[in-house]
Structures are given as structure tokens and as C-alpha cells.
Wavefront OBJ file of the C-alpha trace (Angstrom):
o trace
v -16.324 -1.700 -26.806
v -14.120 -3.358 -24.451
v -10.766 -1.780 -23.833
v -7.409 -3.067 -22.553
v -5.406 -1.399 -20.017
v -1.944 -1.658 -18.712
v -1.531 -1.562 -15.002
v 1.819 -1.427 -13.042
v 2.405 -1.839 -9.298
v 5.983 -0.532 -8.748
v 7.623 -1.268 -5.428
v 11.165 -1.171 -3.752
v 11.507 -5.026 -4.385
v 9.267 -5.689 -7.451
v 7.624 -4.349 -10.463
v 4.315 -6.178 -11.118
v 2.490 -5.473 -14.308
v -0.623 -6.732 -16.060
v -2.992 -6.134 -18.930
v -6.582 -5.977 -17.823
v -9.754 -5.878 -19.623
v -13.358 -6.069 -18.253
v -11.990 -6.854 -14.707
v -9.995 -9.799 -16.073
v -6.203 -10.191 -16.240
v -5.093 -11.262 -19.682
v -1.337 -11.090 -19.238
v 0.894 -10.687 -16.220
v 4.615 -10.008 -15.767
v 6.734 -9.609 -12.581
v 10.418 -8.751 -12.129
v 12.669 -7.643 -9.367
v 13.148 -3.887 -8.979
v 16.883 -4.300 -7.938
v 18.618 -2.554 -5.155
v 20.261 0.120 -7.564
v 20.121 3.618 -6.625
v 20.231 4.535 -10.223
v 16.913 6.074 -11.304
v 17.487 5.269 -15.065
v 18.326 1.607 -14.301
v 14.970 1.265 -12.378
v 13.080 3.112 -15.203
v 14.623 0.630 -17.724
v 13.231 -2.150 -15.754
v 9.707 -0.624 -15.815
v 10.123 -0.174 -19.647
v 11.022 -3.764 -19.838
v 7.844 -4.907 -18.063
v 5.752 -2.754 -20.346
v 7.403 -4.025 -23.340
v 7.057 -7.542 -22.482
v 3.297 -7.108 -21.730
v 2.785 -5.235 -24.974
v 4.198 -8.233 -26.965
v 1.434 -10.340 -25.346
v -1.391 -7.730 -25.931
v -0.179 -5.183 -28.342
v -3.326 -2.738 -28.216
v -3.927 -0.832 -24.998
v -6.074 2.214 -24.087
v -4.147 3.704 -21.152
v -1.378 2.987 -18.561
v -2.217 3.212 -14.842
v 0.520 3.035 -12.095
v 0.850 2.981 -8.393
v 4.222 3.783 -6.846
v 5.318 4.448 -3.371
v 5.933 8.131 -2.542
v 4.544 11.389 -3.577
v 3.327 12.052 -7.103
v 2.056 15.447 -8.539
v -0.681 16.033 -11.087
v 1.930 16.113 -13.828
v 2.916 12.539 -13.143
v 6.298 13.627 -11.512
v 7.469 11.591 -8.839
v 8.685 14.224 -6.374
v 9.933 11.751 -3.607
v 9.851 7.887 -3.167
v 11.132 6.468 0.114
v 12.200 2.992 -1.504
v 13.090 3.890 -5.004
v 15.854 6.328 -6.333
v 13.222 8.685 -7.861
v 13.286 12.401 -7.063
v 11.499 15.010 -9.347
v 11.351 12.076 -11.860
v 9.182 12.826 -14.857
v 7.747 9.367 -15.166
v 4.630 10.160 -17.198
v 6.380 12.245 -19.756
v 9.211 9.774 -20.359
v 6.504 6.866 -20.670
v 4.507 9.017 -23.176
v 7.626 9.583 -25.148
v 8.783 5.999 -25.156
v 5.432 4.308 -25.695
v 3.368 6.941 -27.511
v 0.498 6.427 -25.007
v -0.945 9.700 -23.927
v -3.526 8.254 -21.254
v -1.199 7.609 -18.412
v -2.118 8.105 -14.701
v 0.144 7.734 -11.701
v -0.438 7.829 -7.905
v 0.728 6.720 -4.570
v 0.613 2.874 -4.412
v -1.674 2.673 -1.160
v -4.152 5.082 -2.735
v -4.221 2.910 -5.899
v -4.464 -0.276 -3.927
v -7.404 0.972 -1.952
v -9.133 1.930 -5.262
v -8.744 -1.747 -6.310
v -10.254 -2.820 -2.953
v -12.990 -0.432 -3.338
v -13.795 -1.426 -7.005
v -13.790 -5.112 -6.716
v -12.406 -6.103 -3.454
v -13.039 -5.892 0.457
v -14.608 -2.457 0.208
v -16.639 -3.089 -2.931
v -20.068 -1.054 -2.720
v -18.958 1.307 0.077
v -18.418 4.998 -0.669
v -16.459 6.009 2.411
v -13.330 3.722 3.137
v -10.109 3.931 5.221
v -7.260 1.825 4.158
v -4.355 0.870 6.398
v -1.505 -1.061 4.998
v 0.886 -2.723 7.350
v 4.320 -3.777 5.992
v 7.819 -2.634 6.532
v 6.214 0.737 7.178
v 2.489 1.672 7.407
v 0.671 3.486 4.598
v -2.820 4.657 4.456
v -5.421 5.821 1.946
v -8.895 7.520 2.568
v -12.000 7.608 0.274
v -14.767 9.943 1.007
v -17.823 9.960 -1.159
v -16.181 7.735 -3.682
v -13.383 10.226 -4.086
v -9.764 9.627 -2.984
v -8.679 12.286 -0.356
v -5.332 13.809 -1.449
v -5.104 17.140 0.365
v -3.325 20.382 -0.508
v 0.238 18.661 -0.806
v -0.912 15.097 -1.755
v -0.121 13.519 1.682
v -3.533 12.919 3.002
v -3.905 9.377 4.272
v -0.419 9.034 5.806
v -1.765 7.472 8.908
v 1.439 5.649 9.664
v 2.732 9.214 10.897
v -0.107 9.922 13.100
v 1.433 10.484 16.615
v 0.380 8.170 19.332
v 2.908 9.386 21.825
v 5.167 12.530 22.072
v 8.093 10.621 23.500
v 7.689 7.178 21.702
v 10.125 5.086 19.551
v 11.901 6.903 16.795
v 10.057 6.594 13.502
v 11.631 6.499 9.823
v 10.292 9.909 9.176
v 12.506 11.391 12.116
v 9.726 11.994 14.579
v 8.877 10.073 17.533
v 5.865 7.990 18.599
v 4.161 7.527 15.200
v 2.103 4.645 14.462
v 4.676 3.206 12.084
v 7.062 3.157 15.090
v 4.691 1.029 16.998
v 2.966 -1.263 14.633
v 4.989 -1.859 11.365
v 7.462 -4.873 10.631
v 10.435 -2.648 11.655
v 8.613 -1.998 15.109
v 7.990 -5.598 15.694
v 11.615 -6.425 14.709
v 12.911 -3.834 17.102
v 10.831 -5.370 19.925
v 11.947 -8.882 19.220
v 15.521 -7.728 18.903
v 15.236 -6.096 22.433
v 14.171 -9.614 23.629
v 17.306 -11.161 22.328
v 16.201 -12.448 18.781
v 18.679 -12.064 15.824
v 17.911 -10.968 12.219
v 20.292 -10.733 9.254
v 17.749 -8.740 7.219
v 14.301 -7.020 7.434
v 11.747 -9.111 9.111
v 9.629 -11.376 6.773
v 5.921 -11.817 7.313
v 6.548 -15.487 7.047
v 8.634 -15.332 10.352
v 5.356 -13.892 12.028
v 3.136 -16.470 10.559
v 5.506 -19.335 11.580
v 5.975 -17.807 14.945
v 2.187 -18.119 15.739
v 2.202 -21.624 14.593
v 5.207 -22.434 16.714
v 3.772 -20.645 19.713
v 6.752 -18.519 20.008
v 5.993 -16.097 22.997
v 8.347 -13.331 21.869
v 6.805 -13.168 18.268
v 3.321 -13.262 19.748
v 4.012 -10.591 22.171
v 5.447 -8.457 19.319
v 2.339 -9.005 17.226
v -0.062 -8.287 20.072
v 1.805 -5.099 21.044
v 1.491 -3.951 17.314
v -2.180 -4.975 17.166
v -3.009 -3.044 20.223
v -1.615 0.241 18.746
v -3.234 -0.443 15.546
v -6.621 -0.681 17.358
v -5.997 2.357 19.196
v -5.267 4.329 15.769
v -8.286 2.888 14.106
v -10.574 3.827 16.730
v -9.301 7.397 16.635
v -9.396 7.569 12.888
v -12.903 6.152 12.780
v -13.866 8.982 15.028
v -12.474 11.548 12.592
v -13.523 10.015 9.266
v -16.565 7.853 10.109
v -15.830 5.262 7.266
v -18.193 2.658 6.053
v -15.575 0.094 6.323
v -11.740 -0.034 7.267
v -9.690 -2.394 5.101
v -6.333 -3.743 6.369
v -3.866 -4.708 3.666
v -0.116 -5.229 3.230
v 2.160 -8.130 3.642
v 1.596 -8.446 7.510
v -2.164 -8.454 7.106
v -2.077 -10.859 4.277
v 0.094 -13.352 6.429
v -1.657 -12.935 9.949
v -4.507 -10.660 9.553
v -7.061 -13.043 11.106
v -4.704 -13.394 14.143
v -4.167 -9.661 14.589
v -7.954 -9.019 14.364
v -8.540 -10.689 17.571
v -6.566 -8.018 19.308
v -7.272 -5.107 17.072
v -11.194 -5.469 17.029
v -11.829 -5.185 20.787
v -9.290 -2.131 21.175
v -10.924 -0.276 18.282
v -14.258 -1.108 19.631
v -13.583 0.393 22.915
v -12.112 3.661 21.405
v -14.425 4.453 18.695
v -17.706 6.130 19.133
v -19.305 3.671 16.615
v -18.280 0.029 16.080
v -15.737 -0.147 13.230
v -16.434 -2.493 10.310
v -12.959 -3.974 9.797
v -12.055 -6.168 6.888
v -8.916 -7.758 5.519
v -7.896 -7.172 1.861
v -9.043 -9.771 -0.560
v -6.937 -8.938 -3.571
v -3.701 -9.245 -2.160
v -0.838 -8.228 -4.831
v -3.514 -7.720 -7.241
v -5.146 -4.671 -5.443
v -2.659 -2.425 -7.001
v -3.241 -3.608 -10.498
v -6.956 -3.309 -10.558
v -6.708 0.007 -8.634
v -4.414 1.343 -11.331
v -7.158 0.450 -14.056
v -9.792 1.904 -11.741
v -7.756 5.168 -11.736
v -7.796 5.304 -15.360
v -11.409 4.799 -15.425
v -12.454 7.438 -12.724
v -12.377 11.044 -12.600
v -10.154 10.966 -9.367
v -7.303 12.625 -11.515
l 1 2 3 4 5 6 7 8 9 10 11 12 13 14 15 16 17 18 19 20 21 22 23 24 25 26 27 28 29 30 31 32 33 34 35 36 37 38 39 40 41 42 43 44 45 46 47 48 49 50 51 52 53 54 55 56 57 58 59 60 61 62 63 64 65 66 67 68 69 70 71 72 73 74 75 76 77 78 79 80 81 82 83 84 85 86 87 88 89 90 91 92 93 94 95 96 97 98 99 100 101 102 103 104 105 106 107 108 109 110 111 112 113 114 115 116 117 118 119 120 121 122 123 124 125 126 127 128 129 130 131 132 133 134 135 136 137 138 139 140 141 142 143 144 145 146 147 148 149 150 151 152 153 154 155 156 157 158 159 160 161 162 163 164 165 166 167 168 169 170 171 172 173 174 175 176 177 178 179 180 181 182 183 184 185 186 187 188 189 190 191 192 193 194 195 196 197 198 199 200 201 202 203 204 205 206 207 208 209 210 211 212 213 214 215 216 217 218 219 220 221 222 223 224 225 226 227 228 229 230 231 232 233 234 235 236 237 238 239 240 241 242 243 244 245 246 247 248 249 250 251 252 253 254 255 256 257 258 259 260 261 262 263 264 265 266 267 268 269 270 271 272 273 274 275 276 277 278 279 280 281 282 283 284 285 286 287 288 289 290 291 292 293 294 295 296 297 298 299 300
């Protein structure tokens, strides 16, 4: 019997939801998260997405969710960097409000990588390293078809591997992290040092347009970021020996092919074996399909 699952990809700027059945999207809904620092208001918007989807497809067999930050086995969001959730009992609240007992929640990058491994760039591979480049840098590791979580559920935080003991300051408070060298924030910092002005966080479209316009400052920022990503990938491949490395996130979607021209030779030079590096193919839908895979798997 074919089952219907409700999938949510909750981020700092948007909440994307879908009803998925047999690897097909039956209904989809997307709204802004809002910049509110009130967790009940954000939770209300999550409820609105679910309610809207259930009006389109009333019968579901579970809810799968990807959300930035740390989530424990009870479905409590202990910390989220871009949302006002702290020790928020998301699973319990959804069970009470919607009467659905089958609910699983995990870090958004973990969930996105499950989607890519299920039907995306890493399909058919048991050992996968995922690196998502956006405003920050997130990571996920799958070993023998199992998500690697670690004792405190922080395994895969590749953005905070240290590349230098005295490098630029990272959002985590440390210095010299990969995120401080290769994220959008890092690229923006470099461009601002070269005299460019920005009114808000750097958009991926600015990078894409900069390449098309042959803007030297933007191209230099991208190359610098890609060099450090190549260094990091080479080291991670030596540690984890994955079948495939998947690059995802907004930056990779916008300029991934361009960045690979720099990333691949650097990674090849650093790794003991030549890495198999691929770009995400599911885009925004990786988290949706990954949320369903989370429900179907025994990862939780």
C-alpha cells in the first residue's frame, strides 16, 4: 500500500513543505519564516504550512522534518543558530496539535544528505560526505548507509574544522575555521576589504553575476574560498574515505561548476586517493526527500 508522508524543510528564511508519496511530490507549500525572535510565532507558521498541506492531502502516515541546529532523540531542538528555538519540544507539540505519532526530526544538512543519497547525486553510494556552502558551512557524513551523529549529535560539523590557529574569526567564536574561509560571509568579508559595499548578507546571485561580468574582486573571493574547500575536502577524504563527496547549498547551486575548477585539483593534490566530487542535483527538494527517507529508515 502506497503511503503519504509530510516533509518539512525549516530554515532561517523559509519553511518549505510537501506531501510526498512513492518519491513523487503531491502537494507543496512555501512561506517565509519571518525574522521574529518569538519561537511560538515561528511554530505557528510551521503549523500553518502543515495545515495547508493537509487540506490538499488529508491522510498522511508520518511527518519528517529537517531544521538547522541540534536536535535530540526526543525531538527537542536544543539549539538553532538561525531560529529562536532553544530546548523547544517540537515533536511533542506537533503530536498534540495534529495527532500524528510518527514524527522524526533531524539537522537540516543531515536530512538533505539523506535525500541526495536516496535519489540524488549520491544515489547508490553507502559512504558519503556532504558539504553545504551557504551563509555558513554545514556538513553530514553517512557511513555504511548510516548517518554519523556522534555522542552529542554534532558529527559532521565540517564548517568548524580548523584550517589555521590564527585565521579569521568564525561565527562559532573560534578562529581559522573552514566556515571563516569559505562561506558567503567569508567571501563578503574579503570583498568588503577590497572596497565593495553591501547592504545585507551576500546573495549567491551576486557571485553568479560577478563571474559573468568578469568582476576580478568577486572571482578572487570565489577562488580563495574554493582553494580552502579543496584543502578541507582532501583532508576529510583521508579521514573518512567516502565513495562520493556532495557539494550542496545555495553557493554550490549558483556557481558550483565554476568552483569545482579550483576545488578538484586542490583536493586531488591533498587526498591520498582522488575524491569523487559531485554537485547536489535535488536543490531545495533535497531536504524534503531526505525527511521522507528519515521516516523510512532506521536512522532514528
